[in-house]
N, C-alpha and C positions, 0 to 999 in steps of 0.2 A: 680338287678331290683328292681326299687321301689315296695313297697307293696301296695296291695289293701285298700283302704279307708275302714274304719268300715262300714260307710254308704253304700259303693259299696257293701260289703258283705250282710248287711241287706236286699239290694235290690234284689240281685241275690237269697236271701232265703226266698223272701217276700211270705207269704201263699196265695194259692188262688187255683183253680181249676188245676189239671194237665193238660198240654197243649203238644200236640205232637209236637217233633220238626219240624220247618216250612220245612225243606228239605224231610220231608216225608208227606207233606200234598198235597192235591190238593189247586190250588189257592182260591176257592171259601173257602174251610176250613180253611186256613190260614186268609184269610180276617174276617171270621168270630170269630176265636180265637182271633184277635186281637182287634176287636170291642166289643167283651164279658169281654175282661181283661183287656183294657188301662188305664180306668178311676180309677181302685183301688188304683194304686201306684202313681196317681197324686195328687196334691193340690186340694183343692175344689175350683172350677171356682170361679173368682173374679168378681165382679160387674163391669159393664161398662156401658155407658152412652146410648148406642145404639146398637142393634145386628140386621142386614138384611141380607136377601137372597136375591141374583139376579141373571141373566143368562148373560153371554157372549157367545152369539150364543148357541151352545147346552152345555157349560161347566156351572155346578152350582157353584154358589159364595157364601161363608161366609164371613161377613163384620161386623167388630166390631168398635165401635168408642170409644175411651178411655174417661174416666170420665172429663180429663182436655182439651180433643182435642178442639179447635175453630170450630165453626159451618162453617168457612169458610176458605180456603188457610190452611188447616192443612197439616201436614207432614204425608205421607203414606209409608206403608210397604207392598210390594206383598211377601205373606208368601206362601212358598211351602212345603208341608208335606212331611215327610219322610216315608219310609215303602217298600224301595227296589225296587221302581216302581211297584208293584205288590200287594201291601196291602195299607191300610190307606187311611184317607180321612180329610177335614179340621176339623172335630169332635174330632179326634184322638189328635190334635197338638192343641186345641182350649185352653189349659192353658197357653202354650207359647204366643199364639197371643193375648188373654186378657190381660196378664201380660205386654206385651211390648206395647199394646195400652196404656194402663195407664201410665206407666212408660216415655214414650215419649209424651204423650198428642196427639196421633197421630189416624189415621185411618188404620187398617190392613185388607187387603183381602187376603183370601185363596181360590184357585180354586180347585175345584173336579176334578183334570186333568183325563183323561183317564188311564187306568192301562193296563201293560201287564199280560198275554200273549195276551189277545183279542186285546190288541191295543199296538204293540210294538213300539220301537224306530222308529222314534223320534216324535211319537203320542203326548207324555207328555209336551215334547218340544214345539210343534204348540200349545196346548192349554194354555200353561203358557205365551208364546209369546202374543196370542192373549189377554189374560187376562190384560198384561201390555197394550197393545192399547187401549182395553176397558176403563181401569184407567184413561189414557190420555185423551179420548173422554167424559168421563162421568164425569172429574174433577168436574165441576160446581156443579152437583147434588150430587156428594158425598162429597163436600164442603172440597175437597183436592187442594193442589198445584201441578200442573202436574210437576213442575220443583224441587220437594221434593220428589221425590219417591225413596225409597229403595228396593233392592230384596233381600231375604233372605229364607233360608230353612236349614233343618238337612237330613244328610245322603245323602239319594237319592234326597230329596230336596234341599240339599246344592249343589249336582252336578248340577240340574236343575238351581238353582240361578246363579252358576258361568257360565254356559251356556249363559243364558239370559244376565247376565253381558257383556259377551262378543259379543253377537249379537249385545248390545245397543251400544258398542264401535264402532262397525262396522255400525251402521246407520241403521241395519236390523229391528229395533225394537225402541221405544221410549228411549230416554236418562234415566239412572238412576245416583243418584248421590253418592250410596253407595252399599255395598253388604255385609251380614251377612251369614257367612259359618260355619255352625255346624256339626263338624265331617262329612265334606263332602266326596262324592265318587268323586274321581278324576282320577283314572287309572283302566279300567276296566280290565286289564291283571292279576290282584290280585296277583302279583308276590312279591309285598315287603316282608321284615322280620316279619313284625307285622302279616301278615296271618300265620306265623309259631309260632311266641311267644303267640299269643293269639288264636289261632285255637279253641280252646274248653275250657268250663269253666268259660268264662267271658260274657255270655248272647249271644251276637251277634258272631255267629260261622263262620267260614271258609266254611263250607258246606252250611249253609244258604246263604252266600254271593253268592256262586257259583249257587244256586238255583234261587235265584234272578236275577243275571246277565243272566243266560241261558233263562230265560221267557222275559226279556228286551232286549236281542240282540241274538233273535234265527240266526241271520247271524254272526258268530264269527267275520268275517272280519270287522264288524261295531264297534268293540271294540277299532279299530285305528283311528277313527273318532274323532275329537277333541269335537264333540258335545256330544259321549258318554264317551270321557275320556278327560276331559279340561286340564290335565297336559300335553297332548300332544300337547296343542295349540303352533303354532310357536312363538307366542310372547303374552306377557300379559300387553305389554306397553301401556299405554293410557285407561286400563280399571279403573272402578270405583273404589276409595278406598274402602280397606275391612277391617273386623275383623273376626280372625278365632278363633273358640272355638273347641279344641280338648280333648279328655279324652284318659291318657296314655295307660289304659289297654283295647286297641280297636284294632280289626283287621284293621281298616281303618287308623289307627294313621299315620303309615309312609308315606302314600300318603297325607294324608291332611296336615303332617308337610312340605313336600316337595311342595305342591302347594302354603302353607305360605310364603315358603322361596322364592319361584319365584315371588310370589307377591310382597315381601319386595325388591326384587332387581330390578324389571321391572317396578313396578308399586307403590303402597302404602299400606300396610296392617299393622295391630296389630294382633299379635298371642297371645292366652293363654292357656296353656295347665294345665289340673287338672290330676296330674300324676298318682293318685291312684284311678281315676274314670274309669268307664266302658261306652260303647257305650249305647246311650240314657239316660244319666244321667241328662241331662236338663228336661227331660220330666218326672222325676220320684221325684218330691219335697217332697213327703210325706214320703220317705225314706232317702231321700239324701239333705239334707240341702245345700250343694256346688252348688247345681240348682239354688238357688238364688242367689249367687255370678255370675254365669254365665250370668244370665240375666241381672245383674246390670252392668256386663262389657259391654255386648251387647248395653244396654241403653247409657251408657257413650261414647261408640265408636260412635253410631249412632249420639248424640250430636257433635260430632268432624267433622262427615260427613257433617252435615246440619248447616251451619253457623247461622240461622234464629233460630234452636233449641237450640244452644248452648246460643245465646244470651237471650232467653226466660229464660233457665235455670239459668244463671246468675242473672237475673232480679229477679226470685223468691227466688233465695238463699238469 
């Protein structure tokens, strides 16, 4: 087995206020713990050209315009935050959103989608889908090109991004030209070997994942629905090109790798694994310099998905 990177060990031992294991918390306490602790291990937030808040119906949106983003016809990313469908907010993943906005010269939109257990499956999907529709309808006001939208997310957000990409393929929501899946949840059965290999001691635990799933899917039968488990989709053919970012020491590694393999064989995908890293490493740049490598890999893959962005990058070089 590959050894943990020293940076991952540093992140796991990062000093801070002791926190209760998420599976021992109420949803309210788990949310507060996450909000209280997430920023300490992230990189200081980058300056961007503009920050906005808007609403798509009842869903609050946070919007960042990258420093090099054009005022009109900019590329755009719909970014769906992680947190097991129960915790998190656009602000908990603002580091990633600002960095990608600057790297790609793009506009990044992140919805504060409804959380379980108050709003179980498929409420989060509905809010993310509605946000994509809003981005298309408000493209002129946002200064984005509605034909150049990518969808992305991490962990639970990676699950939601994969589902939105499949809905877009089938014409149920506006088209997307790519998908960014960062250690995504793809199979709610939680039965892969990585759930045994990394059940404890690597940050995200198997027990925590069961807690998240049971809040999101109070009806166990929902786990077989491809909108909960996109790995169970009958076909991935025709879905937008993807970049899949994986951490080797992660309970979600196997299901993410299986999804990347299917994307590569049935559609188009680039997959990158950091073997010595842990779940959530892209959000831990203060401790884990490899997070910057992952963000750069995402930006490079984004350019490949968007010919206009690739031409712009070549001109700037």
